[in-house]
C-alpha positions in Angstrom: 132.7 115.6 119.5 130.2 114.4 116.9 130.9 110.8 117.8 128.8 111.1 120.9 125.8 112.2 118.9 126.3 109.2 116.6 126.2 106.8 119.5 123.1 108.5 120.9 121.1 107.9 117.8 122.3 104.3 117.4 121.2 103.3 120.9 117.5 104.2 120.4 115.4 101.5 122.1 112.6 100.8 119.6 111.1 102.0 116.4 107.9 101.6 114.4 108.2 100.8 110.7 106.1 99.9 107.7 106.5 97.1 105.2 106.5 98.4 101.7 106.9 96.8 98.3 109.5 99.0 96.6 112.8 100.8 96.9 111.4 104.1 95.8 108.0 104.9 97.4 106.7 104.2 100.9 103.6 104.9 102.9 102.7 104.5 106.6 100.2 101.6 106.9 99.0 100.7 110.4 98.1 97.2 109.3 101.7 96.5 108.2 103.6 98.0 111.1 105.9 95.9 113.2 108.0 96.5 116.3 111.8 96.4 116.0 113.9 95.8 119.0 117.4 97.2 118.5 118.8 94.4 120.7 117.4 91.8 118.4 119.8 90.6 115.8 123.1 91.6 117.5 125.8 89.1 117.1 127.1 87.6 120.3 130.0 89.5 121.9 130.2 91.9 118.9 129.1 95.5 119.4 131.4 97.8 117.4 129.7 101.0 118.6 130.8 100.2 122.2 134.2 99.0 121.1 136.9 101.3 122.5 139.1 100.6 119.5 136.5 102.0 117.1 136.0 105.1 119.3 139.8 105.6 119.5 140.2 105.2 115.7 137.5 107.8 115.0 139.3 110.2 117.4 142.6 109.5 115.8 141.3 110.2 112.3 139.6 113.4 113.4 142.8 114.5 115.1 144.8 114.2 111.9 142.0 116.1 110.0 142.1 118.9 112.6 145.8 119.1 112.4 146.6 118.7 108.7 143.5 119.0 106.5 144.0 122.0 104.2 140.4 123.0 103.6 137.6 124.0 106.0 135.7 121.1 107.5 131.9 120.6 107.8 131.2 118.6 110.9 127.6 118.1 110.0 128.5 116.7 106.6 131.0 114.4 108.2 128.4 113.1 110.6 125.9 112.5 107.8 128.6 110.6 105.9 129.2 108.3 108.8 125.5 107.4 108.8 125.7 106.8 105.1 128.7 104.6 105.6 126.9 102.4 108.2 124.2 101.6 105.7 126.6 101.4 102.8 128.6 98.8 104.7 125.7 96.4 104.5 126.4 95.9 100.9 122.7 96.2 100.1 121.7 98.9 97.5 118.2 99.0 98.9 119.2 99.8 102.5 120.1 103.5 102.8 120.1 106.5 105.2 118.0 109.6 104.5 118.7 113.1 105.8 115.7 115.0 107.0 115.3 116.7 103.7 115.7 113.4 101.7 113.1 111.8 103.9 110.6 114.6 103.3 111.2 114.3 99.6 110.6 110.6 99.7 107.2 111.1 101.4 106.4 113.9 99.0 107.0 111.6 96.0 104.2 109.4 97.2 101.7 112.2 97.9 100.7 112.7 94.2 102.7 115.7 93.1 106.1 117.3 93.4 108.5 119.8 91.8 110.8 118.1 89.3 111.4 117.2 85.7 108.8 114.4 85.5 110.7 111.2 84.7 110.3 107.8 86.3 113.8 106.4 87.0 115.1 103.1 88.2 118.4 101.7 89.5 120.0 98.4 88.2 122.0 96.0 90.3 125.2 97.6 88.9 124.0 100.9 90.4 123.4 102.6 87.0 120.4 104.8 87.0 118.2 105.0 83.9 115.0 106.6 82.8 112.0 104.2 82.7 109.8 106.8 81.0 109.2 110.5 80.9 105.8 111.3 82.3 103.5 112.5 79.4 103.4 116.3 79.2 106.3 116.7 81.6 109.4 118.9 81.2 111.4 115.7 80.7 109.3 114.7 77.8 109.3 118.2 76.3 113.1 118.3 76.6 113.6 115.1 74.7 114.6 112.6 77.5 113.7 109.1 76.6 113.2 105.7 78.1 116.5 103.7 78.6 118.6 106.9 78.8 121.3 106.3 81.4 121.8 109.3 83.7 125.5 110.1 84.0 125.4 113.6 85.5 123.0 116.0 87.2 124.1 119.6 87.6 127.7 119.3 89.0 127.3 115.8 90.4 128.6 112.9 88.3 126.5 109.8 88.8 128.8 107.0 90.0 127.3 104.4 92.4 125.1 106.9 94.2 121.9 105.6 95.8 118.8 106.3 93.7 117.1 108.6 96.3 120.2 110.9 96.3 120.0 111.3 92.5 116.3 111.9 92.6 116.8 114.6 95.2 119.4 116.3 93.0 117.1 116.3 90.0 114.3 117.9 92.0 114.3 121.5 93.0 112.4 124.8 93.2 109.7 125.6 90.7 111.2 127.3 87.6 114.8 126.4 88.2 116.8 124.4 85.6 118.3 121.0 86.0 121.3 120.1 83.8 121.1 116.4 83.0 123.6 114.5 80.9 122.7 111.0 79.7 124.1 108.1 77.7 121.7 106.9 75.1 122.4 103.3 74.2 120.3 103.4 71.0 122.8 105.9 69.4 125.8 105.0 71.5 126.4 108.6 72.4 126.1 111.2 75.2 123.4 113.9 75.2 123.0 117.0 77.4 119.7 118.6 78.5 118.7 121.6 80.4 115.3 120.8 81.9 113.0 123.2 83.7 111.6 122.0 87.0 107.9 122.3 87.3 105.0 120.9 89.3 104.6 117.3 88.3 101.5 115.2 89.0 101.9 111.4 89.6 99.4 110.0 87.2 99.8 106.3 87.2 96.9 104.7 85.3 96.0 105.1 81.6 93.3 103.1 79.9 91.4 102.7 76.7 89.2 100.3 74.7 90.9 98.2 72.1 89.1 96.4 69.3 87.0 93.3 69.9 85.7 94.5 73.3 89.1 94.3 75.0 89.9 96.8 77.7 93.5 98.0 78.1 95.0 99.4 81.4 98.6 100.6 81.7 99.8 100.9 85.3 103.0 102.9 85.3 103.7 102.9 89.0 102.0 102.2 92.3 101.2 105.4 94.2 98.7 106.0 97.0 95.9 106.8 94.5 96.7 104.0 92.0 94.3 101.4 93.4 91.4 103.8 93.2 92.3 104.9 89.6 92.7 101.2 88.6 89.3 100.2 89.9 87.7 103.2 88.3 89.3 102.3 85.0 88.0 98.8 85.1 84.5 99.9 85.9 84.5 102.5 83.1 85.8 99.9 80.6 83.1 97.5 81.6 80.5 100.2 80.9 82.1 100.7 77.5 81.6 97.0 76.8 84.9 95.4 77.8 84.6 91.6 78.1 88.2 90.9 78.7 91.2 92.9 80.1 94.9 93.5 79.4 96.9 95.0 82.3 100.2 96.4 81.2 102.9 96.4 83.9 105.9 96.6 81.5 108.5 99.1 82.7 106.7 99.6 86.0 109.4 99.7 88.7 107.0 99.2 91.7 105.6 101.3 94.4 103.3 101.1 97.4 102.5 97.7 98.8 99.2 98.9 100.0 98.2 99.9 96.5 99.0 96.6 94.9 97.3 94.6 97.7 94.1 96.6 97.2 94.2 96.0 93.4 94.8 92.3 93.8 92.0 92.1 96.4 89.6 93.7 93.9 90.3 90.9 91.4 90.8 87.6 93.2 88.2 85.8 95.3 89.7 84.8 98.7 93.0 83.4 99.6 96.5 84.8 100.2 98.0 87.5 98.0 101.4 87.8 99.6 103.4 86.5 102.5 106.5 88.2 104.0 109.1 86.3 106.0 112.1 87.5 108.0 115.7 86.2 107.8 114.8 83.3 110.1 111.9 82.2 108.0 109.3 83.5 110.4 106.1 84.9 108.8 105.9 88.7 109.4 102.7 89.3 107.6 100.2 87.5 105.4 98.2 89.7 103.1 94.8 88.1 102.3 92.0 89.1 100.1 89.9 91.5 102.1 87.5 92.6 99.5 84.2 90.8 98.7 84.5 91.9 95.0 85.8 89.5 92.4 86.6 90.4 88.8 85.1 87.6 86.6 86.8 88.5 83.3 89.5 86.9 81.1 92.7 88.8 81.7 96.3 89.0 80.4 99.1 90.8 82.3 102.1 92.1 80.3 105.5 92.1 82.0 109.1 92.6 81.1 112.6 92.8 82.7 111.7 96.3 84.0 108.6 95.1 85.9 109.8 95.0 89.5 108.7 94.8 93.1 105.0 95.7 93.4 104.6 94.8 89.7 105.9 91.3 90.4 103.6 91.0 93.4 100.6 91.7 91.2 101.8 89.5 88.4 102.6 86.6 90.8 99.3 86.8 92.5 97.4 86.8 89.2 99.4 83.9 87.9 99.2 81.8 91.0 95.5 82.3 91.5 94.8 81.6 87.8 93.2 85.0 87.3 95.4 85.9 84.4 98.0 84.7 82.0 101.3 86.5 81.7 102.8 87.6 78.4 106.2 89.1 77.8 109.7 88.4 79.3 110.9 87.4 82.7 110.4 90.2 85.3 113.2 92.0 87.2 113.4 89.8 90.3 113.1 92.1 93.3 111.5 89.9 95.9 112.7 91.7 99.1 110.9 94.1 101.3 112.2 97.4 102.5 110.9 99.2 105.6 111.3 103.0 106.1 112.1 103.6 109.7 111.8 107.3 110.9 114.5 108.2 113.5 114.1 110.4 116.5 115.7 113.5 114.9 113.5 113.6 111.7 115.9 111.5 109.6 115.2 107.9 108.5 116.7 104.7 107.3 115.4 102.3 104.7 116.2 98.7 105.6 115.7 95.4 103.9 113.8 93.4 106.5 112.2 90.5 104.6 111.5 88.5 101.5 108.1 88.2 100.0 106.5 85.0 98.6 103.8 84.7 96.0 100.5 82.9 96.9 102.1 79.6 95.7 105.1 80.2 98.0 107.5 81.1 95.3 110.7 83.1 96.1 111.3 85.3 93.1 114.2 87.4 94.3 117.0 87.6 91.7 114.9 85.1 89.7 111.9 87.0 88.5 108.5 85.7 87.3 108.4 83.8 84.1 105.6 84.6 81.8 103.2 81.9 80.5 104.0 83.1 77.0 107.5 84.3 76.3 107.4 87.0 73.7 110.2 89.4 72.8 109.8 92.9 71.5 111.1 93.5 67.9 114.7 94.4 67.2 115.9 93.3 70.7 114.1 96.2 72.4 114.1 95.9 76.2 111.6 98.7 77.0 108.1 98.9 75.7 107.8 102.7 76.2 109.0 103.6 72.7 107.4 100.7 70.8 104.8 101.7 68.3 101.4 100.1 68.8 101.5 98.4 65.4 105.0 96.9 66.3 104.1 95.8 69.8 104.5 92.0 69.5 103.7 91.4 73.2 100.4 93.4 73.1 99.5 91.6 69.9 100.0 88.2 71.6 97.9 89.3 74.5 95.0 90.2 72.2 95.3 86.9 70.3 95.1 85.0 73.6 92.0 86.9 74.7 90.4 86.3 71.3 91.1 82.6 71.6 93.4 82.6 68.6 
């Protein structure tokens, strides 16, 4: 009976895990690893997996399925569904179970390239999944998908409360195959259908240019394993071009690797704590301090909005609390919790919320967000900056005025 295999996995003695800053992308980081004892955190006298009533109920349900269920059963699928159910029962959209294939896809996402349609997506608290932006030059952009499109169907799967990673896995596929994607576009209050070819997509995360008046502009779209390196190279190149001040645009950036944002903050600030994580009992798990002798001595403005989440908020909070930059835009998303991806013994994995993080000043921003120093809305009530024309970008204009002393 598959029940025995379930209990065998649940009774694993210990696991190694990595603290990360986002619900989408993760990376093994020896400096952030912690030990988790499976006995720790059990409630006194409550162990449902050794409860005879639970075992009997599983047997009873399976007996009725074996006796009466009309269609063929897939025992492996039932088993995976039980693992999904255990995580779903936590009521936390960021704590999920990954099959072996899903886990491999998760790690591939962070590696720099993958086969898919090339769209950055995010999941709101109400579980709706929307497009943050199509990657420039990607199949998604070529097909006409746009920022703020809400995904309602992928191939034959209607999107109703599915965890983000499952939808991402469905969108991906073999090179040259086609993904049917149906979206709801709020700007026209209508549904649209797209057939998008899957191709090799590169995770390019940093774009930069010189603006007028010796101001450098860097847009960080997401935090991947190569983002910190690209970010530092962009700053150095802009300085060579004559940049005397800097705008870092984190609008619509849903987050990413904790290690990347720590390296970026460390390049800018001069000493002190960048981030502190604490467990459910208030114990400090990890303090991330500036470990780089470099300091960026340059006036800086960071742009944020309601789609700036997780690692973006870590960066913005560190810049604000250390007085390295002023923030312009609207209040950020408010994801101040830390997930850890824990590989299991059979090649599968779980992602579990294990801590809250706190900015250098000790602020808890979860479900609150970070307030900008200058509250500036985009024109016409727009929530995303992706489709805003440069000449209409009120938030960017305000950042330029601040750096020019106007």
